[in-house]
C-alpha positions in Angstrom: -51.0 -125.5 110.1 -48.9 -122.7 109.0 -45.2 -122.2 110.0 -44.6 -118.5 110.6 -42.8 -116.1 112.7 -42.7 -113.4 115.8 -41.5 -110.7 116.5 -41.8 -108.2 119.6 -41.2 -107.0 123.0 -41.1 -108.2 126.3 -40.6 -106.7 129.6 -40.0 -108.3 132.7 -41.4 -107.1 136.3 -40.5 -108.5 139.1 -42.9 -109.3 142.1 -40.4 -111.4 144.5 -37.6 -112.8 144.3 -38.8 -116.0 142.4 -42.0 -114.4 140.6 -42.3 -112.0 137.8 -45.3 -110.6 135.4 -44.1 -110.7 131.7 -46.2 -108.3 129.6 -45.5 -108.5 125.5 -46.8 -106.8 122.2 -46.0 -109.5 119.7 -46.5 -109.5 115.9 -47.8 -113.2 114.8 -48.1 -114.6 111.6 -50.4 -117.3 112.3 -53.3 -119.3 110.4 -53.2 -122.5 108.4 -52.3 -124.0 105.5 -53.8 -122.1 103.0 -54.7 -119.2 105.2 -52.6 -116.5 106.8 -53.9 -114.6 109.8 -51.6 -112.3 111.7 -52.1 -110.8 115.4 -50.9 -108.7 117.3 -51.1 -110.6 120.4 -50.6 -109.2 123.9 -50.0 -112.1 126.3 -49.5 -111.3 130.2 -47.6 -113.9 131.8 -46.9 -114.8 134.9 -43.5 -116.5 135.6 -42.3 -118.7 138.0 -38.4 -118.6 138.0 -36.3 -121.5 139.3 -32.8 -122.7 139.5 -31.5 -119.6 138.7 -31.9 -120.1 135.1 -35.0 -122.1 134.4 -38.9 -120.7 134.3 -42.3 -121.7 133.7 -45.1 -119.2 132.9 -48.9 -119.0 132.1 -51.2 -116.4 131.6 -53.6 -115.0 128.9 -53.0 -113.7 125.3 -54.8 -111.0 123.7 -55.0 -111.3 119.5 -56.1 -108.8 117.5 -56.4 -109.1 113.9 -53.9 -107.1 111.8 -53.7 -109.1 108.2 -55.3 -111.8 106.6 -55.8 -113.2 102.9 -59.3 -114.6 103.2 -60.3 -115.1 99.7 -63.6 -116.9 99.9 -65.1 -113.7 101.3 -65.4 -115.1 104.6 -63.7 -112.6 107.7 -62.0 -113.9 110.8 -63.3 -112.6 114.0 -61.3 -108.9 115.1 -60.1 -110.8 118.2 -58.7 -113.9 120.0 -58.9 -114.8 123.6 -56.5 -117.5 124.4 -54.6 -119.1 127.0 -50.4 -119.3 127.0 -48.2 -122.0 128.6 -44.6 -122.2 128.2 -41.1 -122.5 129.5 -37.6 -121.0 129.7 -33.4 -120.4 130.4 -32.2 -117.2 130.6 -28.4 -116.6 130.8 -26.9 -113.1 131.4 -29.4 -111.1 129.1 -30.5 -113.7 126.6 -33.4 -116.1 127.0 -34.9 -118.6 125.1 -38.4 -119.5 125.5 -40.6 -122.8 124.1 -44.8 -121.7 124.4 -47.6 -123.3 123.6 -50.9 -120.9 123.0 -54.2 -122.6 122.5 -57.2 -120.9 121.1 -60.9 -120.1 123.4 -62.3 -118.4 120.7 -63.4 -119.3 117.1 -60.9 -117.7 114.6 -64.2 -117.6 112.1 -67.8 -116.7 113.2 -69.8 -120.0 112.9 -67.3 -122.3 112.7 -65.7 -124.3 115.1 -61.9 -123.6 114.5 -59.4 -121.9 117.4 -56.0 -121.2 116.8 -53.1 -123.7 118.3 -50.0 -122.1 118.1 -46.4 -123.5 119.2 -43.7 -120.4 119.5 -39.7 -120.9 119.8 -38.4 -117.5 121.1 -34.7 -116.2 121.3 -34.2 -112.6 122.4 -31.9 -110.1 125.1 -33.2 -108.3 127.5 -31.9 -104.7 127.2 -32.7 -103.3 130.4 
């Protein structure tokens, strides 16, 4: 696996008292030990809040390759479809989340290799 980073923007749209839609746009450094593939990921998550601090979230994620360092002449697929599940905590406008993304599409055509990403996020809601 590759240790990388992600950065982006998150919105939270309340649907009901304890339910929200959370669309995001993230630049995510992914890949394997010797191969870097960076994505522009767009997760659209349904978020369930409980105990005033905690939440769980799940939904689809759409990924678009923006950078790669394939040296063997191979090319990654330009689109990655995955699912995301996670949990978070919110204190005022600050938040922290952990998330696991599991890929449903192959990273490279003809190879049984899918993305699997564990993410830890911290942030601040400005709106």
